Each structure stands twice: as C-alpha cells, then as structure tokens.
C-alpha angles and dihedrals in degrees: 000000000000122000090238091057091048091050092049091049091049092052091049092051092048091048092051092050093048091049090051091050092051091048091052090048091050093048091049090051092050091049091053094046098042113104121244120257117227132034116009111231107012097047092047091052092049092049092052092047094049096039115123116211113241134186127212123225090254091055091051092050091047091049090053091068133238093299089067089073096067089045090056091046090050090053091056091048089050092053092051094048093046091051092048094047092046090057096040097047097053111132091230090056096046104032110013106198097211094052093046095049094047094044096050091043092053091047093049092049094045092239093138133040129214096279095047092047091051090051091051091053093049092051092056118072098200124115093243089056089058091053092046090049091054090050092048090056087063092051111154095011123124116288094246092056094047092047092050091052090051092049093049093049091044090056091052091049090050090055089052091050091050092053115130093009088110088060091058091047090048092053091049090051103040102040096067090048092051090047091051091049090050090052092051090048092050093047090053091052092047094052091045088055091049091048089063112100093228091058096055113123094021107106091170089076091057092045092050092048093049091047092054091045094053090049091074092053091049091050092049092051092045089058098037100050096057089041092057092047091049091047092055090046094052093044089055091047092051092048092052092048092048091051091050092049090051092050094049091045090053090051090054091048089056089056106044105032119109092252092050093048092048091049091049091049092050092049091051092051091050090049091051092050090050091052092049092050091048090051 
C-alpha cells in the first residue's frame, strides 16, 4: 500500500467524521430551536423544566482543547497502519506454505536445475521467494558463501516486515503525552477563569474546566493503549516470520551448497553401484 493511498484514505476518513459531527451539531440546533407541539404555555414550561442538558460529539471535542485534534488525527493514522500491516503480514503473503513445500521438494529430488529454480522464485511475489532467489544465485558455491547471502537478504526482508511499526509505537508513546499536556493547559485556563473576580462563588466553572481538561488525557489513553497492544502483537508476528524464513533458508542452503551437491552426487553413485552389484 503506497503512502499516497494511505494519505488519501486518511483525509477521506477525517472528512467523513467532520461531516458527521457538523450534521449532529445541526440536528441538535434544530431540536433546540424547534417549537413545542401541544398546548402553548403549560407544555413549554414543562418541557423546559424536564429538559436534560446534552452535549454533541463536536462539543466534547471542542471542550477537550486544541490538543485533541492531533490525537484524533493520530487515531486515523493508527487505523490505516494497522490495516496495512494486517494485510502485509499475513503468513500466506510472506511464507506461502504450498510454494515452500513444492520448491524444497523439487530441489531435494533434483527435479529442477538452477535456471528453473530461479524462474520459480521470480514468479512468486512472497518474501520467502526473494530469499530463495538470492540463495539460488549462489548455487554450487561453498556453504559459507550461500549462507551469508541468505542471512543478508533475510535481514533486508526483516526490515521490510518491520516497516511502519515505528509509527504504531510513536502513536502509543506520543498520544498520552499530548493528552497530559492538554489537561495541564485546560487546568491552567480553568484556574485563570476562577481567579477572575466575576467568577467567584461559581464552582460550576471550575468543574466544567476540569472536565474538559481531563477529556484530552482520556482521549490520549484511549488511543495509546490499543496502539501499544497492537505494536507488541505485530512485533511478535514479525519475529516469528523472520525465524521461519531463517529456518527455511538454512534448509535450502543445505541442499544447493557445493558440499551438499557433492554429497548428493556421491550418494547417488554409491546407490548405482549397489544396484549394479545386486543385478
């Protein structure tokens, strides 16, 4: 998934959410302005007495302060990265079982030569095929040289698999700090409002300011906790895939190195001699 596509998707998601917020705000405004149906004076008085104050989602976001905006943007970025990594780190996309089993079986039985094996690796788009293709280019070389090529290519593949994981870790680290900063900022504004002489004896102003200030901390934690859990999950997935790629690469090294080919050739000659003697 290209970065341009991810950015476009993020902008579309943000636009849809903002539109929904504005619609909710408009509906709330219409509900407050709409006249009551029924008796004129008595019904209106009862409605006002029984009315329960409500806050729209837009009002809650606005009360959280300006630092709530980057937290919301970080949540959209987190969703995009998680979706991309979930698709990219599928086992069938990284280490397809059917391709690996067929490829190693054909190599062990001598059903394919170097050129055919290289063609098979180029036809497959998985990460293990890239590692196998690098090993096949060293076909017939000493075992140390083939193994080093597999290790180098495996390290490059591991870096590709770990791509964007730093973004998830960054979201998990930065969002609580932004929420804490927003809380401190909101507390300062609340106490400044209380310090005004006209606000003395009105504790509801302090309560409202503290409530809005704590909203940014809650939002930061709501985004950061799942981000940290997802980061640990993807790190574990990448480590398991890298270990499997290393194991399969080592199996291929033991089949196509110069020592392995010589040993296979010697065993075949001994088997032919045994058949001739038996005949």
